[in-house]
mmCIF file of the N, C-alpha and C atoms, coordinates in Angstrom:
data_MODEL
# 
_entry.id   MODEL 
# 
loop_
_atom_site.group_PDB 
_atom_site.id 
_atom_site.type_symbol 
_atom_site.label_atom_id 
_atom_site.label_alt_id 
_atom_site.label_comp_id 
_atom_site.label_asym_id 
_atom_site.label_entity_id 
_atom_site.label_seq_id 
_atom_site.pdbx_PDB_ins_code 
_atom_site.Cartn_x 
_atom_site.Cartn_y 
_atom_site.Cartn_z 
_atom_site.occupancy 
_atom_site.B_iso_or_equiv 
_atom_site.pdbx_formal_charge 
_atom_site.auth_seq_id 
_atom_site.auth_comp_id 
_atom_site.auth_asym_id 
_atom_site.auth_atom_id 
_atom_site.pdbx_PDB_model_num 
ATOM 1   N N  . UNK A 1 1  ? 0.823  -1.186 0.000  1.00 0.00 ? 1  UNK A N  1 
ATOM 2   C CA . UNK A 1 1  ? 0.000  0.000  0.000  1.00 0.00 ? 1  UNK A CA 1 
ATOM 3   C C  . UNK A 1 1  ? 0.879  1.266  0.000  1.00 0.00 ? 1  UNK A C  1 
ATOM 4   N N  . UNK A 1 2  ? 1.921  1.291  0.834  1.00 0.00 ? 2  UNK A N  1 
ATOM 5   C CA . UNK A 1 2  ? 2.812  2.446  0.878  1.00 0.00 ? 2  UNK A CA 1 
ATOM 6   C C  . UNK A 1 2  ? 3.529  2.592  -0.446 1.00 0.00 ? 2  UNK A C  1 
ATOM 7   N N  . UNK A 1 3  ? 3.980  1.489  -0.990 1.00 0.00 ? 3  UNK A N  1 
ATOM 8   C CA . UNK A 1 3  ? 4.690  1.500  -2.266 1.00 0.00 ? 3  UNK A CA 1 
ATOM 9   C C  . UNK A 1 3  ? 3.853  2.168  -3.351 1.00 0.00 ? 3  UNK A C  1 
ATOM 10  N N  . UNK A 1 4  ? 2.569  1.868  -3.397 1.00 0.00 ? 4  UNK A N  1 
ATOM 11  C CA . UNK A 1 4  ? 1.679  2.461  -4.404 1.00 0.00 ? 4  UNK A CA 1 
ATOM 12  C C  . UNK A 1 4  ? 1.435  3.944  -4.162 1.00 0.00 ? 4  UNK A C  1 
ATOM 13  N N  . UNK A 1 5  ? 1.503  4.373  -2.912 1.00 0.00 ? 5  UNK A N  1 
ATOM 14  C CA . UNK A 1 5  ? 1.225  5.771  -2.578 1.00 0.00 ? 5  UNK A CA 1 
ATOM 15  C C  . UNK A 1 5  ? 2.402  6.698  -2.888 1.00 0.00 ? 5  UNK A C  1 
ATOM 16  N N  . UNK A 1 6  ? 3.603  6.148  -2.979 1.00 0.00 ? 6  UNK A N  1 
ATOM 17  C CA . UNK A 1 6  ? 4.792  6.963  -3.215 1.00 0.00 ? 6  UNK A CA 1 
ATOM 18  C C  . UNK A 1 6  ? 5.058  7.139  -4.707 1.00 0.00 ? 6  UNK A C  1 
ATOM 19  N N  . UNK A 1 7  ? 5.605  8.286  -5.065 1.00 0.00 ? 7  UNK A N  1 
ATOM 20  C CA . UNK A 1 7  ? 6.037  8.489  -6.448 1.00 0.00 ? 7  UNK A CA 1 
ATOM 21  C C  . UNK A 1 7  ? 7.265  7.612  -6.704 1.00 0.00 ? 7  UNK A C  1 
ATOM 22  N N  . UNK A 1 8  ? 7.690  7.514  -7.952 1.00 0.00 ? 8  UNK A N  1 
ATOM 23  C CA . UNK A 1 8  ? 8.830  6.661  -8.297 1.00 0.00 ? 8  UNK A CA 1 
ATOM 24  C C  . UNK A 1 8  ? 10.081 6.999  -7.492 1.00 0.00 ? 8  UNK A C  1 
ATOM 25  N N  . UNK A 1 9  ? 10.294 8.260  -7.201 1.00 0.00 ? 9  UNK A N  1 
ATOM 26  C CA . UNK A 1 9  ? 11.460 8.690  -6.425 1.00 0.00 ? 9  UNK A CA 1 
ATOM 27  C C  . UNK A 1 9  ? 11.084 9.099  -5.006 1.00 0.00 ? 9  UNK A C  1 
ATOM 28  N N  . UNK A 1 10 ? 9.916  8.657  -4.542 1.00 0.00 ? 10 UNK A N  1 
ATOM 29  C CA . UNK A 1 10 ? 9.425  9.044  -3.226 1.00 0.00 ? 10 UNK A CA 1 
ATOM 30  C C  . UNK A 1 10 ? 10.109 8.317  -2.080 1.00 0.00 ? 10 UNK A C  1 
ATOM 31  N N  . UNK A 1 11 ? 9.989  8.901  -0.906 1.00 0.00 ? 11 UNK A N  1 
ATOM 32  C CA . UNK A 1 11 ? 10.557 8.345  0.319  1.00 0.00 ? 11 UNK A CA 1 
ATOM 33  C C  . UNK A 1 11 ? 9.473  8.217  1.381  1.00 0.00 ? 11 UNK A C  1 
ATOM 34  N N  . UNK A 1 12 ? 9.596  7.195  2.197  1.00 0.00 ? 12 UNK A N  1 
ATOM 35  C CA . UNK A 1 12 ? 8.800  7.066  3.408  1.00 0.00 ? 12 UNK A CA 1 
ATOM 36  C C  . UNK A 1 12 ? 9.625  7.681  4.527  1.00 0.00 ? 12 UNK A C  1 
ATOM 37  N N  . UNK A 1 13 ? 9.036  8.570  5.304  1.00 0.00 ? 13 UNK A N  1 
ATOM 38  C CA . UNK A 1 13 ? 9.702  9.188  6.446  1.00 0.00 ? 13 UNK A CA 1 
ATOM 39  C C  . UNK A 1 13 ? 9.149  8.561  7.712  1.00 0.00 ? 13 UNK A C  1 
ATOM 40  N N  . UNK A 1 14 ? 10.031 7.984  8.515  1.00 0.00 ? 14 UNK A N  1 
ATOM 41  C CA . UNK A 1 14 ? 9.655  7.414  9.802  1.00 0.00 ? 14 UNK A CA 1 
ATOM 42  C C  . UNK A 1 14 ? 10.413 8.176  10.880 1.00 0.00 ? 14 UNK A C  1 
ATOM 43  N N  . UNK A 1 15 ? 9.678  8.772  11.797 1.00 0.00 ? 15 UNK A N  1 
ATOM 44  C CA . UNK A 1 15 ? 10.286 9.480  12.922 1.00 0.00 ? 15 UNK A CA 1 
ATOM 45  C C  . UNK A 1 15 ? 9.873  8.741  14.192 1.00 0.00 ? 15 UNK A C  1 
ATOM 46  N N  . UNK A 1 16 ? 10.861 8.318  14.966 1.00 0.00 ? 16 UNK A N  1 
ATOM 47  C CA . UNK A 1 16 ? 10.600 7.544  16.177 1.00 0.00 ? 16 UNK A CA 1 
ATOM 48  C C  . UNK A 1 16 ? 11.280 8.175  17.379 1.00 0.00 ? 16 UNK A C  1 
ATOM 49  N N  . UNK A 1 17 ? 10.560 8.240  18.477 1.00 0.00 ? 17 UNK A N  1 
ATOM 50  C CA . UNK A 1 17 ? 11.144 8.571  19.772 1.00 0.00 ? 17 UNK A CA 1 
ATOM 51  C C  . UNK A 1 17 ? 11.546 7.230  20.375 1.00 0.00 ? 17 UNK A C  1 
ATOM 52  N N  . UNK A 1 18 ? 12.828 6.988  20.450 1.00 0.00 ? 18 UNK A N  1 
ATOM 53  C CA . UNK A 1 18 ? 13.337 5.692  20.898 1.00 0.00 ? 18 UNK A CA 1 
ATOM 54  C C  . UNK A 1 18 ? 13.121 5.441  22.391 1.00 0.00 ? 18 UNK A C  1 
ATOM 55  N N  . UNK A 1 19 ? 12.904 6.492  23.139 1.00 0.00 ? 19 UNK A N  1 
ATOM 56  C CA . UNK A 1 19 ? 12.630 6.376  24.582 1.00 0.00 ? 19 UNK A CA 1 
ATOM 57  C C  . UNK A 1 19 ? 11.348 7.140  24.869 1.00 0.00 ? 19 UNK A C  1 
ATOM 58  N N  . UNK A 1 20 ? 10.226 6.476  24.699 1.00 0.00 ? 20 UNK A N  1 
ATOM 59  C CA . UNK A 1 20 ? 8.919  7.118  24.804 1.00 0.00 ? 20 UNK A CA 1 
ATOM 60  C C  . UNK A 1 20 ? 8.733  7.700  26.211 1.00 0.00 ? 20 UNK A C  1 
ATOM 61  N N  . UNK A 1 21 ? 8.425  8.983  26.286 1.00 0.00 ? 21 UNK A N  1 
ATOM 62  C CA . UNK A 1 21 ? 8.293  9.635  27.595 1.00 0.00 ? 21 UNK A CA 1 
ATOM 63  C C  . UNK A 1 21 ? 7.010  9.237  28.328 1.00 0.00 ? 21 UNK A C  1 
ATOM 64  N N  . UNK A 1 22 ? 6.955  9.584  29.572 1.00 0.00 ? 22 UNK A N  1 
ATOM 65  C CA . UNK A 1 22 ? 5.769  9.348  30.380 1.00 0.00 ? 22 UNK A CA 1 
ATOM 66  C C  . UNK A 1 22 ? 4.587  10.046 29.722 1.00 0.00 ? 22 UNK A C  1 
ATOM 67  N N  . UNK A 1 23 ? 3.436  9.417  29.780 1.00 0.00 ? 23 UNK A N  1 
ATOM 68  C CA . UNK A 1 23 ? 2.237  10.029 29.235 1.00 0.00 ? 23 UNK A CA 1 
ATOM 69  C C  . UNK A 1 23 ? 1.755  9.399  27.945 1.00 0.00 ? 23 UNK A C  1 
ATOM 70  N N  . UNK A 1 24 ? 2.594  8.584  27.311 1.00 0.00 ? 24 UNK A N  1 
ATOM 71  C CA . UNK A 1 24 ? 2.167  7.887  26.102 1.00 0.00 ? 24 UNK A CA 1 
ATOM 72  C C  . UNK A 1 24 ? 1.271  6.712  26.498 1.00 0.00 ? 24 UNK A C  1 
ATOM 73  N N  . UNK A 1 25 ? 0.176  6.547  25.807 1.00 0.00 ? 25 UNK A N  1 
ATOM 74  C CA . UNK A 1 25 ? -0.734 5.443  26.098 1.00 0.00 ? 25 UNK A CA 1 
ATOM 75  C C  . UNK A 1 25 ? -0.482 4.336  25.078 1.00 0.00 ? 25 UNK A C  1 
ATOM 76  N N  . UNK A 1 26 ? -0.101 3.197  25.573 1.00 0.00 ? 26 UNK A N  1 
ATOM 77  C CA . UNK A 1 26 ? 0.207  2.062  24.700 1.00 0.00 ? 26 UNK A CA 1 
ATOM 78  C C  . UNK A 1 26 ? -1.068 1.427  24.164 1.00 0.00 ? 26 UNK A C  1 
ATOM 79  N N  . UNK A 1 27 ? -0.955 0.862  22.974 1.00 0.00 ? 27 UNK A N  1 
ATOM 80  C CA . UNK A 1 27 ? -2.001 0.014  22.423 1.00 0.00 ? 27 UNK A CA 1 
ATOM 81  C C  . UNK A 1 27 ? -2.110 -1.197 23.336 1.00 0.00 ? 27 UNK A C  1 
ATOM 82  N N  . UNK A 1 28 ? -3.217 -1.877 23.339 1.00 0.00 ? 28 UNK A N  1 
ATOM 83  C CA . UNK A 1 28 ? -3.391 -3.021 24.248 1.00 0.00 ? 28 UNK A CA 1 
ATOM 84  C C  . UNK A 1 28 ? -2.314 -4.087 24.043 1.00 0.00 ? 28 UNK A C  1 
ATOM 85  N N  . UNK A 1 29 ? -1.693 -4.132 22.853 1.00 0.00 ? 29 UNK A N  1 
ATOM 86  C CA . UNK A 1 29 ? -0.625 -5.099 22.591 1.00 0.00 ? 29 UNK A CA 1 
ATOM 87  C C  . UNK A 1 29 ? 0.763  -4.490 22.731 1.00 0.00 ? 29 UNK A C  1 
ATOM 88  N N  . UNK A 1 30 ? 0.841  -3.241 23.183 1.00 0.00 ? 30 UNK A N  1 
ATOM 89  C CA . UNK A 1 30 ? 2.137  -2.601 23.403 1.00 0.00 ? 30 UNK A CA 1 
ATOM 90  C C  . UNK A 1 30 ? 2.568  -1.726 22.244 1.00 0.00 ? 30 UNK A C  1 
ATOM 91  N N  . UNK A 1 31 ? 3.879  -1.432 22.212 1.00 0.00 ? 31 UNK A N  1 
ATOM 92  C CA . UNK A 1 31 ? 4.473  -0.556 21.208 1.00 0.00 ? 31 UNK A CA 1 
ATOM 93  C C  . UNK A 1 31 ? 5.363  -1.347 20.261 1.00 0.00 ? 31 UNK A C  1 
ATOM 94  N N  . UNK A 1 32 ? 5.519  -0.826 19.087 1.00 0.00 ? 32 UNK A N  1 
ATOM 95  C CA . UNK A 1 32 ? 6.522  -1.303 18.137 1.00 0.00 ? 32 UNK A CA 1 
ATOM 96  C C  . UNK A 1 32 ? 7.357  -0.086 17.774 1.00 0.00 ? 32 UNK A C  1 
ATOM 97  N N  . UNK A 1 33 ? 8.592  -0.043 18.270 1.00 0.00 ? 33 UNK A N  1 
ATOM 98  C CA . UNK A 1 33 ? 9.497  1.071  18.010 1.00 0.00 ? 33 UNK A CA 1 
ATOM 99  C C  . UNK A 1 33 ? 10.691 0.524  17.243 1.00 0.00 ? 33 UNK A C  1 
ATOM 100 N N  . UNK A 1 34 ? 10.889 1.033  16.039 1.00 0.00 ? 34 UNK A N  1 
ATOM 101 C CA . UNK A 1 34 ? 11.959 0.538  15.168 1.00 0.00 ? 34 UNK A CA 1 
ATOM 102 C C  . UNK A 1 34 ? 13.124 1.513  15.141 1.00 0.00 ? 34 UNK A C  1 
ATOM 103 N N  . UNK A 1 35 ? 14.316 0.997  15.379 1.00 0.00 ? 35 UNK A N  1 
ATOM 104 C CA . UNK A 1 35 ? 15.539 1.782  15.311 1.00 0.00 ? 35 UNK A CA 1 
ATOM 105 C C  . UNK A 1 35 ? 16.235 1.465  13.983 1.00 0.00 ? 35 UNK A C  1 
ATOM 106 N N  . UNK A 1 36 ? 17.366 2.095  13.738 1.00 0.00 ? 36 UNK A N  1 
ATOM 107 C CA . UNK A 1 36 ? 18.077 1.956  12.466 1.00 0.00 ? 36 UNK A CA 1 
ATOM 108 C C  . UNK A 1 36 ? 18.371 0.500  12.127 1.00 0.00 ? 36 UNK A C  1 
ATOM 109 N N  . UNK A 1 37 ? 18.906 -0.249 13.063 1.00 0.00 ? 37 UNK A N  1 
ATOM 110 C CA . UNK A 1 37 ? 19.246 -1.653 12.801 1.00 0.00 ? 37 UNK A CA 1 
ATOM 111 C C  . UNK A 1 37 ? 18.009 -2.469 12.430 1.00 0.00 ? 37 UNK A C  1 
ATOM 112 N N  . UNK A 1 38 ? 16.891 -2.206 13.090 1.00 0.00 ? 38 UNK A N  1 
ATOM 113 C CA . UNK A 1 38 ? 15.649 -2.926 12.795 1.00 0.00 ? 38 UNK A CA 1 
ATOM 114 C C  . UNK A 1 38 ? 15.153 -2.612 11.381 1.00 0.00 ? 38 UNK A C  1 
ATOM 115 N N  . UNK A 1 39 ? 15.198 -1.332 11.024 1.00 0.00 ? 39 UNK A N  1 
ATOM 116 C CA . UNK A 1 39 ? 14.745 -0.933 9.689  1.00 0.00 ? 39 UNK A CA 1 
ATOM 117 C C  . UNK A 1 39 ? 15.664 -1.488 8.604  1.00 0.00 ? 39 UNK A C  1 
ATOM 118 N N  . UNK A 1 40 ? 16.960 -1.511 8.882  1.00 0.00 ? 40 UNK A N  1 
ATOM 119 C CA . UNK A 1 40 ? 17.908 -2.083 7.910  1.00 0.00 ? 40 UNK A CA 1 
ATOM 120 C C  . UNK A 1 40 ? 17.587 -3.552 7.658  1.00 0.00 ? 40 UNK A C  1 
ATOM 121 N N  . UNK A 1 41 ? 17.240 -4.274 8.705  1.00 0.00 ? 41 UNK A N  1 
ATOM 122 C CA . UNK A 1 41 ? 16.881 -5.689 8.560  1.00 0.00 ? 41 UNK A CA 1 
ATOM 123 C C  . UNK A 1 41 ? 15.541 -5.835 7.849  1.00 0.00 ? 41 UNK A C  1 
ATOM 124 N N  . UNK A 1 42 ? 14.552 -5.078 8.275  1.00 0.00 ? 42 UNK A N  1 
ATOM 125 C CA . UNK A 1 42 ? 13.206 -5.165 7.704  1.00 0.00 ? 42 UNK A CA 1 
ATOM 126 C C  . UNK A 1 42 ? 13.202 -4.915 6.203  1.00 0.00 ? 42 UNK A C  1 
ATOM 127 N N  . UNK A 1 43 ? 13.982 -3.924 5.752  1.00 0.00 ? 43 UNK A N  1 
ATOM 128 C CA . UNK A 1 43 ? 14.005 -3.562 4.341  1.00 0.00 ? 43 UNK A CA 1 
ATOM 129 C C  . UNK A 1 43 ? 15.219 -4.116 3.597  1.00 0.00 ? 43 UNK A C  1 
ATOM 130 N N  . UNK A 1 44 ? 15.970 -5.010 4.240  1.00 0.00 ? 44 UNK A N  1 
ATOM 131 C CA . UNK A 1 44 ? 17.158 -5.638 3.623  1.00 0.00 ? 44 UNK A CA 1 
ATOM 132 C C  . UNK A 1 44 ? 18.096 -4.578 3.041  1.00 0.00 ? 44 UNK A C  1 
ATOM 133 N N  . UNK A 1 45 ? 18.386 -3.564 3.838  1.00 0.00 ? 45 UNK A N  1 
ATOM 134 C CA . UNK A 1 45 ? 19.234 -2.452 3.398  1.00 0.00 ? 45 UNK A CA 1 
ATOM 135 C C  . UNK A 1 45 ? 20.676 -2.918 3.258  1.00 0.00 ? 45 UNK A C  1 
ATOM 136 N N  . UNK A 1 46 ? 21.260 -2.621 2.114  1.00 0.00 ? 46 UNK A N  1 
ATOM 137 C CA . UNK A 1 46 ? 22.663 -2.950 1.853  1.00 0.00 ? 46 UNK A CA 1 
ATOM 138 C C  . UNK A 1 46 ? 23.483 -1.660 1.897  1.00 0.00 ? 46 UNK A C  1 
ATOM 139 N N  . UNK A 1 47 ? 24.778 -1.805 2.050  1.00 0.00 ? 47 UNK A N  1 
ATOM 140 C CA . UNK A 1 47 ? 25.648 -0.621 2.064  1.00 0.00 ? 47 UNK A CA 1 
ATOM 141 C C  . UNK A 1 47 ? 25.517 0.165  0.764  1.00 0.00 ? 47 UNK A C  1 
ATOM 142 N N  . UNK A 1 48 ? 25.299 -0.532 -0.337 1.00 0.00 ? 48 UNK A N  1 
ATOM 143 C CA . UNK A 1 48 ? 25.114 0.152  -1.623 1.00 0.00 ? 48 UNK A CA 1 
ATOM 144 C C  . UNK A 1 48 ? 23.861 1.031  -1.597 1.00 0.00 ? 48 UNK A C  1 
ATOM 145 N N  . UNK A 1 49 ? 22.823 0.601  -0.885 1.00 0.00 ? 49 UNK A N  1 
ATOM 146 C CA . UNK A 1 49 ? 21.597 1.405  -0.753 1.00 0.00 ? 49 UNK A CA 1 
ATOM 147 C C  . UNK A 1 49 ? 21.875 2.689  0.016  1.00 0.00 ? 49 UNK A C  1 
ATOM 148 N N  . UNK A 1 50 ? 22.680 2.566  1.063  1.00 0.00 ? 50 UNK A N  1 
ATOM 149 C CA . UNK A 1 50 ? 23.053 3.740  1.862  1.00 0.00 ? 50 UNK A CA 1 
ATOM 150 C C  . UNK A 1 50 ? 23.904 4.681  1.019  1.00 0.00 ? 50 UNK A C  1 
ATOM 151 N N  . UNK A 1 51 ? 24.886 4.126  0.318  1.00 0.00 ? 51 UNK A N  1 
ATOM 152 C CA . UNK A 1 51 ? 25.775 4.936  -0.521 1.00 0.00 ? 51 UNK A CA 1 
ATOM 153 C C  . UNK A 1 51 ? 24.994 5.658  -1.624 1.00 0.00 ? 51 UNK A C  1 
ATOM 154 N N  . UNK A 1 52 ? 23.943 5.022  -2.115 1.00 0.00 ? 52 UNK A N  1 
ATOM 155 C CA . UNK A 1 52 ? 23.133 5.621  -3.185 1.00 0.00 ? 52 UNK A CA 1 
ATOM 156 C C  . UNK A 1 52 ? 22.103 6.616  -2.649 1.00 0.00 ? 52 UNK A C  1 
ATOM 157 N N  . UNK A 1 53 ? 22.029 6.781  -1.317 1.00 0.00 ? 53 UNK A N  1 
ATOM 158 C CA . UNK A 1 53 ? 21.077 7.719  -0.735 1.00 0.00 ? 53 UNK A CA 1 
ATOM 159 C C  . UNK A 1 53 ? 19.657 7.191  -0.663 1.00 0.00 ? 53 UNK A C  1 
ATOM 160 N N  . UNK A 1 54 ? 19.490 5.877  -0.804 1.00 0.00 ? 54 UNK A N  1 
ATOM 161 C CA . UNK A 1 54 ? 18.152 5.286  -0.759 1.00 0.00 ? 54 UNK A CA 1 
ATOM 162 C C  . UNK A 1 54 ? 17.668 5.073  0.675  1.00 0.00 ? 54 UNK A C  1 
ATOM 163 N N  . UNK A 1 55 ? 18.593 5.043  1.613  1.00 0.00 ? 55 UNK A N  1 
ATOM 164 C CA . UNK A 1 55 ? 18.273 4.897  3.035  1.00 0.00 ? 55 UNK A CA 1 
ATOM 165 C C  . UNK A 1 55 ? 19.168 5.846  3.813  1.00 0.00 ? 55 UNK A C  1 
ATOM 166 N N  . UNK A 1 56 ? 18.553 6.786  4.506  1.00 0.00 ? 56 UNK A N  1 
ATOM 167 C CA . UNK A 1 56 ? 19.324 7.726  5.323  1.00 0.00 ? 56 UNK A CA 1 
ATOM 168 C C  . UNK A 1 56 ? 18.641 7.872  6.672  1.00 0.00 ? 56 UNK A C  1 
ATOM 169 N N  . UNK A 1 57 ? 19.413 8.289  7.654  1.00 0.00 ? 57 UNK A N  1 
ATOM 170 C CA . UNK A 1 57 ? 18.828 8.559  8.963  1.00 0.00 ? 57 UNK A CA 1 
ATOM 171 C C  . UNK A 1 57 ? 19.542 9.723  9.616  1.00 0.00 ? 57 UNK A C  1 
ATOM 172 N N  . UNK A 1 58 ? 18.835 10.339 10.541 1.00 0.00 ? 58 UNK A N  1 
ATOM 173 C CA . UNK A 1 58 ? 19.383 11.485 11.262 1.00 0.00 ? 58 UNK A CA 1 
ATOM 174 C C  . UNK A 1 58 ? 18.951 11.386 12.719 1.00 0.00 ? 58 UNK A C  1 
ATOM 175 N N  . UNK A 1 59 ? 19.901 11.573 13.607 1.00 0.00 ? 59 UNK A N  1 
ATOM 176 C CA . UNK A 1 59 ? 19.658 11.599 15.046 1.00 0.00 ? 59 UNK A CA 1 
ATOM 177 C C  . UNK A 1 59 ? 19.570 13.074 15.436 1.00 0.00 ? 59 UNK A C  1 
ATOM 178 N N  . UNK A 1 60 ? 18.357 13.597 15.509 1.00 0.00 ? 60 UNK A N  1 
ATOM 179 C CA . UNK A 1 60 ? 18.131 15.033 15.662 1.00 0.00 ? 60 UNK A CA 1 
ATOM 180 C C  . UNK A 1 60 ? 18.785 15.633 16.891 1.00 0.00 ? 60 UNK A C  1 
ATOM 181 N N  . UNK A 1 61 ? 18.765 14.919 17.997 1.00 0.00 ? 61 UNK A N  1 
ATOM 182 C CA . UNK A 1 61 ? 19.306 15.464 19.240 1.00 0.00 ? 61 UNK A CA 1 
ATOM 183 C C  . UNK A 1 61 ? 20.727 14.988 19.514 1.00 0.00 ? 61 UNK A C  1 
ATOM 184 N N  . UNK A 1 62 ? 21.195 14.031 18.735 1.00 0.00 ? 62 UNK A N  1 
ATOM 185 C CA . UNK A 1 62 ? 22.537 13.513 18.927 1.00 0.00 ? 62 UNK A CA 1 
ATOM 186 C C  . UNK A 1 62 ? 22.683 12.590 20.126 1.00 0.00 ? 62 UNK A C  1 
ATOM 187 N N  . UNK A 1 63 ? 21.551 12.175 20.686 1.00 0.00 ? 63 UNK A N  1 
ATOM 188 C CA . UNK A 1 63 ? 21.608 11.309 21.866 1.00 0.00 ? 63 UNK A CA 1 
ATOM 189 C C  . UNK A 1 63 ? 20.925 9.958  21.649 1.00 0.00 ? 63 UNK A C  1 
ATOM 190 N N  . UNK A 1 64 ? 20.550 9.670  20.408 1.00 0.00 ? 64 UNK A N  1 
ATOM 191 C CA . UNK A 1 64 ? 19.916 8.398  20.095 1.00 0.00 ? 64 UNK A CA 1 
ATOM 192 C C  . UNK A 1 64 ? 18.444 8.322  20.410 1.00 0.00 ? 64 UNK A C  1 
ATOM 193 N N  . UNK A 1 65 ? 17.856 9.417  20.875 1.00 0.00 ? 65 UNK A N  1 
ATOM 194 C CA . UNK A 1 65 ? 16.455 9.354  21.268 1.00 0.00 ? 65 UNK A CA 1 
ATOM 195 C C  . UNK A 1 65 ? 15.491 9.613  20.110 1.00 0.00 ? 65 UNK A C  1 
ATOM 196 N N  . UNK A 1 66 ? 15.632 10.738 19.427 1.00 0.00 ? 66 UNK A N  1 
ATOM 197 C CA . UNK A 1 66 ? 14.707 11.107 18.358 1.00 0.00 ? 66 UNK A CA 1 
ATOM 198 C C  . UNK A 1 66 ? 15.402 10.903 17.019 1.00 0.00 ? 66 UNK A C  1 
ATOM 199 N N  . UNK A 1 67 ? 14.933 9.920  16.254 1.00 0.00 ? 67 UNK A N  1 
ATOM 200 C CA . UNK A 1 67 ? 15.575 9.586  14.983 1.00 0.00 ? 67 UNK A CA 1 
ATOM 201 C C  . UNK A 1 67 ? 14.577 9.660  13.839 1.00 0.00 ? 67 UNK A C  1 
ATOM 202 N N  . UNK A 1 68 ? 15.080 10.127 12.706 1.00 0.00 ? 68 UNK A N  1 
ATOM 203 C CA . UNK A 1 68 ? 14.288 10.169 11.479 1.00 0.00 ? 68 UNK A CA 1 
ATOM 204 C C  . UNK A 1 68 ? 14.976 9.287  10.444 1.00 0.00 ? 68 UNK A C  1 
ATOM 205 N N  . UNK A 1 69 ? 14.194 8.486  9.746  1.00 0.00 ? 69 UNK A N  1 
ATOM 206 C CA . UNK A 1 69 ? 14.712 7.605  8.708  1.00 0.00 ? 69 UNK A CA 1 
ATOM 207 C C  . UNK A 1 69 ? 13.965 7.875  7.410  1.00 0.00 ? 69 UNK A C  1 
ATOM 208 N N  . UNK A 1 70 ? 14.711 7.978  6.320  1.00 0.00 ? 70 UNK A N  1 
ATOM 209 C CA . UNK A 1 70 ? 14.126 8.105  4.984  1.00 0.00 ? 70 UNK A CA 1 
ATOM 210 C C  . UNK A 1 70 ? 14.399 6.818  4.231  1.00 0.00 ? 70 UNK A C  1 
ATOM 211 N N  . UNK A 1 71 ? 13.332 6.219  3.705  1.00 0.00 ? 71 UNK A N  1 
ATOM 212 C CA . UNK A 1 71 ? 13.448 4.957  2.987  1.00 0.00 ? 71 UNK A CA 1 
ATOM 213 C C  . UNK A 1 71 ? 12.854 5.150  1.599  1.00 0.00 ? 71 UNK A C  1 
ATOM 214 N N  . UNK A 1 72 ? 13.683 5.016  0.587  1.00 0.00 ? 72 UNK A N  1 
ATOM 215 C CA . UNK A 1 72 ? 13.246 5.219  -0.789 1.00 0.00 ? 72 UNK A CA 1 
ATOM 216 C C  . UNK A 1 72 ? 12.287 4.120  -1.226 1.00 0.00 ? 72 UNK A C  1 
ATOM 217 N N  . UNK A 1 73 ? 11.369 4.485  -2.084 1.00 0.00 ? 73 UNK A N  1 
ATOM 218 C CA . UNK A 1 73 ? 10.372 3.545  -2.599 1.00 0.00 ? 73 UNK A CA 1 
ATOM 219 C C  . UNK A 1 73 ? 11.011 2.301  -3.212 1.00 0.00 ? 73 UNK A C  1 
ATOM 220 N N  . UNK A 1 74 ? 12.166 2.443  -3.819 1.00 0.00 ? 74 UNK A N  1 
ATOM 221 C CA . UNK A 1 74 ? 12.833 1.300  -4.457 1.00 0.00 ? 74 UNK A CA 1 
ATOM 222 C C  . UNK A 1 74 ? 13.129 0.186  -3.457 1.00 0.00 ? 74 UNK A C  1 
ATOM 223 N N  . UNK A 1 75 ? 13.274 0.515  -2.192 1.00 0.00 ? 75 UNK A N  1 
ATOM 224 C CA . UNK A 1 75 ? 13.605 -0.483 -1.184 1.00 0.00 ? 75 UNK A CA 1 
ATOM 225 C C  . UNK A 1 75 ? 12.388 -1.273 -0.712 1.00 0.00 ? 75 UNK A C  1 
ATOM 226 N N  . UNK A 1 76 ? 11.214 -0.893 -1.158 1.00 0.00 ? 76 UNK A N  1 
ATOM 227 C CA . UNK A 1 76 ? 10.002 -1.645 -0.825 1.00 0.00 ? 76 UNK A CA 1 
ATOM 228 C C  . UNK A 1 76 ? 9.820  -2.854 -1.718 1.00 0.00 ? 76 UNK A C  1 
ATOM 229 N N  . UNK A 1 77 ? 10.589 -2.928 -2.786 1.00 0.00 ? 77 UNK A N  1 
ATOM 230 C CA . UNK A 1 77 ? 10.498 -4.097 -3.668 1.00 0.00 ? 77 UNK A CA 1 
ATOM 231 C C  . UNK A 1 77 ? 11.254 -5.254 -3.029 1.00 0.00 ? 77 UNK A C  1 
ATOM 232 N N  . UNK A 1 78 ? 10.725 -6.444 -3.150 1.00 0.00 ? 78 UNK A N  1 
ATOM 233 C CA . UNK A 1 78 ? 11.323 -7.601 -2.488 1.00 0.00 ? 78 UNK A CA 1 
ATOM 234 C C  . UNK A 1 78 ? 12.604 -8.067 -3.152 1.00 0.00 ? 78 UNK A C  1 
ATOM 235 N N  . UNK A 1 79 ? 12.877 -7.642 -4.383 1.00 0.00 ? 79 UNK A N  1 
ATOM 236 C CA . UNK A 1 79 ? 14.069 -8.129 -5.082 1.00 0.00 ? 79 UNK A CA 1 
ATOM 237 C C  . UNK A 1 79 ? 15.106 -7.033 -5.318 1.00 0.00 ? 79 UNK A C  1 
ATOM 238 N N  . UNK A 1 80 ? 15.136 -5.991 -4.496 1.00 0.00 ? 80 UNK A N  1 
ATOM 239 C CA . UNK A 1 80 ? 16.084 -4.893 -4.724 1.00 0.00 ? 80 UNK A CA 1 
ATOM 240 C C  . UNK A 1 80 ? 17.479 -5.317 -4.455 1.00 0.00 ? 80 UNK A C  1 
# 
């Protein structure tokens, strides 16, 4: 579904707070928080993908808490 919604050169932006602060209400089954290593595994990210700018991430605060990941549409294909 996401793949169809993105343009050919589109990116999915995922922003995660890696240490959810007090006050967040969990779903009855809990949280799913994905960090860089998890996303690399989920999308089978290779070093060539990173070098080509198809997968990038930024640690906004520099402390590992608030991270943004950009994942190019090409990485949603199962045979990339």
